[in-house]
C-alpha positions as a LaTeX table, in Angstrom:
\begin{tabular}{lrrr}
\hline
Residue & $x$ (\AA) & $y$ (\AA) & $z$ (\AA) \\
\hline
Met1 & $-26.42$ & 7.54 & $-1.78$ \\
Arg2 & $-24.05$ & 10.16 & $-3.11$ \\
Gly3 & $-21.62$ & 9.58 & $-0.21$ \\
Gln4 & $-21.52$ & 5.89 & $-1.14$ \\
Met5 & $-20.61$ & 6.69 & $-4.70$ \\
Gln6 & $-17.86$ & 8.99 & $-3.41$ \\
Asp7 & $-16.47$ & 6.20 & $-1.23$ \\
Glu8 & $-16.54$ & 3.84 & $-4.17$ \\
Lys9 & $-14.64$ & 6.28 & $-6.40$ \\
Leu10 & $-12.04$ & 6.78 & $-3.65$ \\
Arg11 & $-11.61$ & 3.08 & $-3.12$ \\
Asn12 & $-11.06$ & 2.54 & $-6.82$ \\
Gln13 & $-8.51$ & 5.30 & $-6.87$ \\
Tyr14 & $-6.78$ & 3.90 & $-3.93$ \\
Ile15 & $-6.57$ & 0.42 & $-5.59$ \\
Thr16 & $-5.17$ & 1.89 & $-8.87$ \\
Ile17 & $-2.60$ & 3.90 & $-6.86$ \\
Lys18 & $-1.57$ & 0.75 & $-4.92$ \\
Asn19 & $-1.32$ & $-1.27$ & $-8.14$ \\
Ser20 & 0.75 & 1.38 & $-9.81$ \\
Leu21 & 2.93 & 1.63 & $-6.72$ \\
Lys22 & 3.53 & $-2.12$ & $-6.81$ \\
Arg23 & 4.47 & $-1.85$ & $-10.52$ \\
Tyr24 & 6.70 & 1.19 & $-9.76$ \\
Val25 & 8.56 & $-0.60$ & $-6.98$ \\
Lys26 & 9.41 & $-3.42$ & $-9.35$ \\
Glu27 & 10.81 & $-1.02$ & $-11.85$ \\
Pro28 & 14.34 & 0.59 & $-11.45$ \\
Arg29 & 14.41 & 3.24 & $-8.75$ \\
Glu30 & 15.93 & 5.98 & $-10.82$ \\
Lys31 & 12.93 & 6.16 & $-13.11$ \\
Gly32 & 11.27 & 8.85 & $-11.03$ \\
Pro33 & 12.03 & 9.52 & $-7.42$ \\
Thr34 & 9.74 & 12.50 & $-7.41$ \\
Ile35 & 6.60 & 10.49 & $-8.02$ \\
Tyr36 & 7.29 & 7.82 & $-5.43$ \\
Pro37 & 7.30 & 10.01 & $-2.24$ \\
Arg38 & 4.06 & 11.70 & $-3.40$ \\
Leu39 & 2.33 & 8.42 & $-3.87$ \\
Arg40 & 3.56 & 7.32 & $-0.45$ \\
Thr41 & 2.08 & 10.37 & 1.24 \\
Ile42 & $-1.24$ & 9.65 & $-0.53$ \\
Leu43 & $-1.23$ & 6.09 & 0.69 \\
Arg44 & $-0.37$ & 7.03 & 4.21 \\
\hline
\end{tabular}
């Protein structure tokens, strides 16, 4: 049961990151090139 909760949390985190990534890509690139690669590595 505990593992299931963990998976759910991770999935939610993943979805939030994906959404923020989408939002980030729409914004101008120069707004924070340091954040973007880190997010990409997390999503990989």
